[in-house]
ZALUMNU-69695 format. One record per residue (C-alpha): residue number from 1; residue in three letters; x, y, z. Coordinates in nm, 2 decimals, padded with zeros to 4 digits. Layout:
% ZALUMNU-69695
> NUM	ALA	X	Y	Z
...
This chain:
% ZALUMNU-69695
> 1	MET	01.37	-01.02	01.28
> 2	THR	01.03	-00.91	01.17
> 3	HIS	00.70	-01.07	01.11
> 4	LEU	00.52	-00.85	00.84
> 5	ILE	00.14	-00.82	00.72
> 6	ILE	00.09	-00.72	00.38
> 7	ALA	-00.24	-00.61	00.27
> 8	GLY	-00.29	-00.61	-00.10
> 9	ALA	-00.06	-00.86	-00.20
> 10	THR	-00.21	-00.90	-00.56
> 11	GLY	-00.20	-00.59	-00.69
> 12	LEU	00.12	-00.45	-00.90
> 13	VAL	00.30	-00.26	-00.59
> 14	GLY	00.16	-00.55	-00.36
> 15	ARG	00.30	-00.85	-00.56
> 16	ILE	00.62	-00.69	-00.57
> 17	THR	00.64	-00.61	-00.20
> 18	LEU	00.56	-00.95	-00.12
> 19	ALA	00.86	-01.10	-00.36
> 20	LYS	01.09	-00.83	-00.20
> 21	ALA	00.97	-00.93	00.17
> 22	LEU	01.01	-01.31	00.12
> 23	ALA	01.36	-01.24	-00.03
> 24	ASP	01.48	-01.02	00.26
> 25	PRO	01.65	-01.18	00.52
> 26	ARG	01.53	-00.94	00.78
> 27	VAL	01.20	-01.08	00.77
> 28	THR	01.11	-01.39	00.96
> 29	HIS	00.78	-01.43	00.82
> 30	VAL	00.50	-01.30	00.60
> 31	THR	00.12	-01.28	00.65
> 32	ALA	-00.06	-01.20	00.34
> 33	PRO	-00.42	-01.21	00.38
> 34	THR	-00.60	-01.20	00.01
> 35	ARG	-00.92	-01.34	-00.14
> 36	SER	-00.74	-01.58	-00.37
> 37	ALA	-00.48	-01.81	-00.28
> 38	LEU	-00.10	-01.69	-00.34
> 39	THR	00.23	-01.92	-00.46
> 40	PRO	00.31	-02.14	-00.14
> 41	HIS	00.60	-02.01	00.02
> 42	ALA	00.79	-02.15	00.35
> 43	ARG	00.80	-01.82	00.53
> 44	LEU	00.45	-01.72	00.38
> 45	THR	00.10	-01.75	00.54
> 46	ASN	-00.15	-01.67	00.30
> 47	PRO	-00.51	-01.65	00.47
> 48	ILE	-00.80	-01.62	00.23
> 49	VAL	-01.01	-01.36	00.36
> 50	ASP	-01.35	-01.14	00.27
> 51	TYR	-01.26	-00.78	00.35
> 52	GLU	-01.61	-00.73	00.43
> 53	ALA	-01.58	-01.00	00.73
> 54	LEU	-01.21	-00.99	00.85
> 55	PRO	-01.16	-01.20	01.12
> 56	THR	-01.01	-00.98	01.37
> 57	ASP	-00.96	-01.21	01.66
> 58	ALA	-00.73	-01.45	01.38
> 59	ASP	-00.37	-01.51	01.56
> 60	TRP	-00.20	-01.40	01.24
> 61	TRP	-00.29	-01.03	01.28
> 62	ARG	00.00	-01.06	01.55
> 63	ALA	00.31	-00.88	01.37
> 64	ASP	00.58	-00.61	01.39
> 65	ALA	00.49	-00.43	01.11
> 66	VAL	00.23	-00.37	00.84
> 67	ILE	00.23	-00.25	00.49
> 68	CYS	-00.09	-00.15	00.31
> 69	ALA	-00.11	-00.15	-00.08
> 70	LEU	-00.46	-00.19	-00.11
> 71	GLY	-00.66	00.02	-00.34
> 72	THR	-00.89	00.02	-00.69
> 73	THR	-01.02	00.27	-00.94
> 74	ARG	-01.36	00.46	-00.93
> 75	ALA	-01.45	00.29	-01.26
> 76	LYS	-01.35	-00.07	-01.14
> 77	ALA	-01.52	-00.01	-00.81
> 78	GLY	-01.82	00.09	-00.98
> 79	SER	-01.96	00.39	-00.73
> 80	ASP	-01.79	00.63	-00.53
> 81	ALA	-01.89	00.44	-00.21
> 82	ALA	-01.75	00.10	-00.31
> 83	PHE	-01.40	00.28	-00.41
> 84	TYR	-01.43	00.48	-00.08
> 85	ARG	-01.50	00.13	00.07
> 86	VAL	-01.17	-00.04	-00.06
> 87	ASP	-00.92	00.26	-00.05
> 88	HIS	-01.05	00.41	00.28
> 89	ASP	-01.22	00.16	00.47
> 90	TYR	-01.04	-00.16	00.42
> 91	PRO	-00.69	-00.01	00.49
> 92	VAL	-00.79	00.17	00.82
> 93	MET	-00.99	-00.21	00.93
> 94	VAL	-00.63	-00.33	00.84
> 95	ALA	-00.43	-00.08	01.04
> 96	GLN	-00.66	-00.10	01.31
> 97	THR	-00.68	-00.44	01.35
> 98	ALA	-00.30	-00.51	01.34
> 99	ARG	-00.22	-00.22	01.58
> 100	ALA	-00.47	-00.37	01.83
> 101	HIS	-00.26	-00.71	01.82
> 102	GLY	00.07	-00.49	01.86
> 103	ALA	00.19	-00.38	01.55
> 104	GLN	00.43	-00.11	01.60
> 105	SER	00.53	-00.01	01.23
> 106	MET	00.30	00.13	00.95
> 107	ALA	00.36	00.16	00.55
> 108	LEU	00.08	00.34	00.39
> 109	VAL	00.05	00.33	-00.03
> 110	SER	-00.14	00.71	-00.07
> 111	ALA	-00.08	00.92	-00.36
> 112	ILE	00.08	01.23	-00.46
> 113	GLY	-00.20	01.51	-00.41
> 114	ALA	-00.36	01.32	-00.13
> 115	ASP	-00.57	01.61	00.06
> 116	ALA	-00.85	01.54	00.33
> 117	ARG	-00.97	01.89	00.19
> 118	SER	-00.96	01.82	-00.17
> 119	ARG	-01.29	01.85	-00.41
> 120	LEU	-01.20	01.56	-00.57
> 121	LEU	-01.28	01.22	-00.45
> 122	TYR	-00.91	01.04	-00.53
> 123	ASN	-00.74	01.27	-00.38
> 124	ARG	-00.99	01.34	-00.07
> 125	THR	-01.02	00.96	00.00
> 126	LYS	-00.62	00.94	00.00
> 127	GLY	-00.60	01.24	00.24
> 128	GLU	-00.83	01.10	00.47
> 129	VAL	-00.71	00.73	00.48
> 130	GLU	-00.38	00.90	00.56
> 131	ALA	-00.55	01.07	00.86
> 132	SER	-00.77	00.79	00.99
> 133	ILE	-00.46	00.56	01.01
> 134	GLY	-00.25	00.81	01.14
> 135	ALA	-00.48	00.87	01.44
> 136	LEU	-00.44	00.51	01.55
> 137	GLY	-00.13	00.56	01.72
> 138	TYR	00.17	00.37	01.55
> 139	PRO	00.48	00.47	01.69
> 140	SER	00.62	00.45	01.34
> 141	TYR	00.40	00.54	01.03
> 142	THR	00.51	00.61	00.66
> 143	ILE	00.31	00.76	00.40
> 144	VAL	00.45	00.68	00.06
> 145	ARG	00.29	00.92	-00.20
> 146	PRO	00.38	00.78	-00.54
> 147	GLY	00.25	00.94	-00.88
> 148	LEU	00.16	00.73	-01.17
> 149	ILE	00.28	00.42	-01.11
> 150	GLY	00.48	00.25	-01.37
> 151	GLY	00.47	-00.14	-01.41
> 152	GLU	00.31	-00.44	-01.58
> 153	ARG	-00.03	-00.46	-01.41
> 154	GLN	-00.24	-00.76	-01.48
> 155	GLU	-00.55	-00.56	-01.55
> 156	PHE	-00.58	-00.30	-01.84
> 157	ARG	-00.62	00.03	-01.76
> 158	PRO	-00.64	00.24	-02.09
> 159	ALA	-00.58	00.58	-01.97
> 160	GLU	-00.31	00.48	-01.74
> 161	ARG	-00.12	00.31	-02.03
> 162	VAL	-00.16	00.62	-02.25
> 163	SER	-00.04	00.87	-01.95
> 164	ASP	00.23	00.59	-01.90
> 165	ALA	00.38	00.65	-02.26
> 166	ILE	00.36	01.03	-02.24
> 167	LEU	00.52	01.04	-01.92
> 168	ARG	00.82	00.79	-02.08
> 169	VAL	00.86	01.08	-02.32
> 170	LEU	00.86	01.36	-02.12
> 171	GLY	01.01	01.23	-01.82
> 172	PRO	01.36	01.38	-01.90
> 173	VAL	01.24	01.71	-01.90
> 174	LEU	01.00	01.69	-01.63
> 175	PRO	01.02	01.80	-01.24
> 176	ARG	01.09	01.48	-01.06
> 177	GLN	00.74	01.49	-00.87
> 178	TRP	00.56	01.43	-01.18
> 179	ARG	00.78	01.16	-01.33
> 180	ILE	00.68	00.78	-01.34
> 181	SER	00.70	00.62	-01.00
> 182	PRO	00.82	00.27	-01.05
> 183	ALA	00.66	00.00	-00.86
> 184	GLU	01.00	-00.15	-00.81
> 185	ASN	01.06	00.18	-00.60
> 186	ILE	00.73	00.20	-00.42
> 187	ALA	00.77	-00.16	-00.29
> 188	ALA	01.12	-00.10	-00.20
> 189	ALA	01.03	00.23	00.01
> 190	LEU	00.76	00.05	00.21
> 191	ILE	01.00	-00.24	00.30
> 192	GLU	01.23	-00.01	00.44
> 193	ALA	00.98	00.21	00.60
> 194	ALA	00.82	-00.10	00.75
> 195	LEU	01.14	-00.27	00.85
> 196	ALA	01.34	00.02	00.99
> 197	ALA	01.06	00.16	01.22
> 198	ARG	01.17	00.52	01.23
> 199	PRO	00.98	00.68	01.54
> 200	GLY	00.71	00.95	01.40
> 201	ARG	00.52	01.01	01.08
> 202	HIS	00.73	01.01	00.76
> 203	ILE	00.65	01.10	00.40
> 204	VAL	00.82	00.95	00.08
> 205	SER	00.74	01.16	-00.20
> 206	ALA	00.70	01.12	-00.57
> 207	ALA	01.00	01.30	-00.64
> 208	GLN	01.17	01.05	-00.42
> 209	LEU	01.05	00.74	-00.59
> 210	ALA	01.12	00.87	-00.96
């Protein structure tokens, strides 16, 4: 039975991951640190946190596995530095603190095209966060790399709406890695990776998520 930490539980993938975790009989308890309160649940601890001042000595960090679905867009963040803070620094702080408290398994939402050597901010940031967390020594580390994430977001993203519509039409003729990655599939992959805790480093590709 597993105590699971989910970071990013208010986002599209995080919300679904949280629901799946709370419904999974293998999960004893879920801790989901957020900036605003979640719907209460008997097996959920929901500390209200500021990611700029995480309480690194809190008891709720003592978990078996961690799922990180934190992320934003450059437009929403407002600057390159702010985007990097959310998509690199926050996930690393979560992973580092949980590992220091004994977590053994880590599952991270990254992205197709992640490459620490890329000239593109988004791809480079995703590649760097993969590497930074990989250096923390988790016995089990799974990176999930979706393409365009499909699902109903609470926020409106015009460019993603257009891309989603195009890919839904072209999906049947596209290679699997370029098809939409349903949020449900991503959440399922994260839960399975975190709970199975297979030794070593593993990558779940966009083709596997389509």
